[in-house]
C-alpha positions in Angstrom: -28.1 25.9 -12.1 -30.1 28.4 -9.8 -29.8 31.3 -11.8 -31.0 29.8 -15.2 -33.1 26.4 -13.5 -34.9 25.3 -16.5 -33.6 22.4 -17.3 -34.0 19.2 -19.6 -34.9 15.7 -17.6 -33.0 12.7 -19.6 -33.6 8.8 -18.8 -33.9 5.7 -21.0 -37.0 4.3 -22.1 -37.2 1.2 -24.4 -33.5 1.4 -24.9 -33.8 5.1 -26.5 -33.6 8.4 -24.5 -36.2 10.2 -23.4 -35.9 14.3 -22.5 -38.6 16.2 -20.7 -37.9 20.1 -20.4 -38.8 21.5 -16.8 -38.3 24.3 -14.2 -36.2 23.4 -11.1 -35.8 23.9 -7.7 -32.0 23.6 -7.3 -30.5 23.9 -3.5 -28.1 21.9 -0.9 -29.1 19.7 1.6 -26.8 18.6 4.3 -23.6 18.7 1.7 -25.6 17.4 -1.3 -27.4 18.9 -4.1 -30.8 18.6 -4.4 -32.9 19.0 -7.8 -36.7 19.7 -7.6 -38.8 19.5 -10.0 -42.7 18.3 -11.2 -43.1 15.4 -13.6 -46.9 15.5 -14.9 -48.8 11.9 -14.2 -49.5 12.0 -17.9 -46.0 12.1 -18.7 -44.4 8.6 -18.7 -41.1 9.4 -17.6 -42.3 9.5 -14.2 -42.1 5.5 -14.9 -38.7 5.5 -15.5 -37.8 7.9 -12.4 -39.8 4.9 -9.7 -38.2 2.5 -11.5 -35.3 4.2 -9.6 -32.5 4.1 -13.1 -29.8 7.0 -13.1 -31.4 10.2 -14.5 -29.6 12.9 -16.5 -30.0 16.5 -16.3 -29.0 19.5 -18.1 -28.8 23.3 -17.9 -27.8 25.5 -20.7 -27.1 29.1 -20.6 -25.9 31.6 -21.2 -24.5 31.6 -24.7 -23.4 33.3 -27.3 -22.0 33.6 -31.0 -18.4 34.9 -31.2 -17.7 36.7 -34.2 -14.1 36.7 -36.3 -14.1 40.3 -36.2 -13.6 40.1 -32.3 -10.6 38.5 -31.9 -7.0 40.4 -32.6 -6.1 38.2 -35.7 -8.0 38.6 -38.8 -8.0 35.0 -39.8 -10.5 33.5 -37.4 -13.6 31.2 -37.5 -16.5 32.2 -35.3 -17.7 30.2 -32.7 -20.2 29.6 -29.9 -19.5 30.0 -26.0 -22.0 28.1 -23.6 -22.2 27.3 -20.2 -23.8 23.8 -19.4 -23.7 21.3 -16.5 -25.1 17.8 -16.8 -26.0 16.7 -13.7 -26.0 12.8 -12.5 -28.3 11.2 -9.8 -30.8 8.6 -9.0 -34.3 10.4 -8.5 -36.7 9.6 -5.6 -40.1 10.5 -6.0 -41.9 12.3 -3.4 
């Protein structure tokens, strides 16, 4: 999360998912993981954060195509390896 800190913030707005792509600062405080970011006031998602609803932050990377040629057996299908972290929590506006 620290190394690939550009993530997607997801909340629910009018019963639909609402997503914003943002850079995050990730730190440990008092044995708690804290995620910090800035949401522009023109972005209506800040109102969801103020309402105290649970939010999801999705961190992604690294990822890569895996060719069947890399396997020992010839009859394999290609795949995609990736790393993703889903962090859930209740936001606090500072």
